[in-house]
C-alpha positions in Angstrom: 90.6 130.3 99.4 91.8 133.1 101.5 89.8 132.9 104.8 89.0 136.6 104.7 87.4 136.3 101.2 83.7 136.2 101.7 82.4 133.8 99.0 78.7 133.3 98.8 76.6 130.5 97.5 76.2 132.0 94.0 80.0 132.5 93.6 80.7 129.1 94.9 78.1 127.6 92.6 79.5 129.5 89.6 83.0 128.2 90.5 81.6 124.7 90.5 80.0 125.0 87.2 83.2 126.5 85.7 85.2 123.6 87.0 82.7 121.1 85.8 82.7 122.8 82.3 86.5 122.6 82.1 86.9 119.0 83.4 83.7 117.8 81.5 82.6 115.9 84.6 80.5 116.4 87.7 82.4 117.7 90.7 81.6 118.5 94.4 83.0 121.8 95.7 82.8 122.6 99.4 84.6 124.8 101.7 86.8 123.0 104.3 84.8 124.1 107.2 81.8 122.6 105.4 83.3 119.1 105.5 82.1 116.6 108.1 84.8 115.4 110.5 85.1 111.9 109.1 85.7 113.4 105.5 88.6 115.7 106.6 91.2 113.0 107.0 90.5 111.7 103.5 90.5 115.2 102.0 93.7 116.1 103.7 95.3 112.9 102.3 94.1 113.3 98.7 94.0 117.2 98.2 96.3 118.7 95.6 97.1 122.4 95.4 96.4 123.5 91.9 96.8 127.3 92.4 98.4 129.6 95.0 98.4 133.3 94.8 101.9 134.9 95.2 102.2 136.9 98.4 
């Protein structure tokens, strides 16, 4: 997400529910800053860009 976008808890929860509905499975959705240090390396290795807004 754009760092200047202010996404609140309800928006984040709605996004998570939409993704779960589309994938038909449970997902964890967190902001990058919400990750603990030990998890960041794994996330950086495994993350896949699925959408990028044209500038």
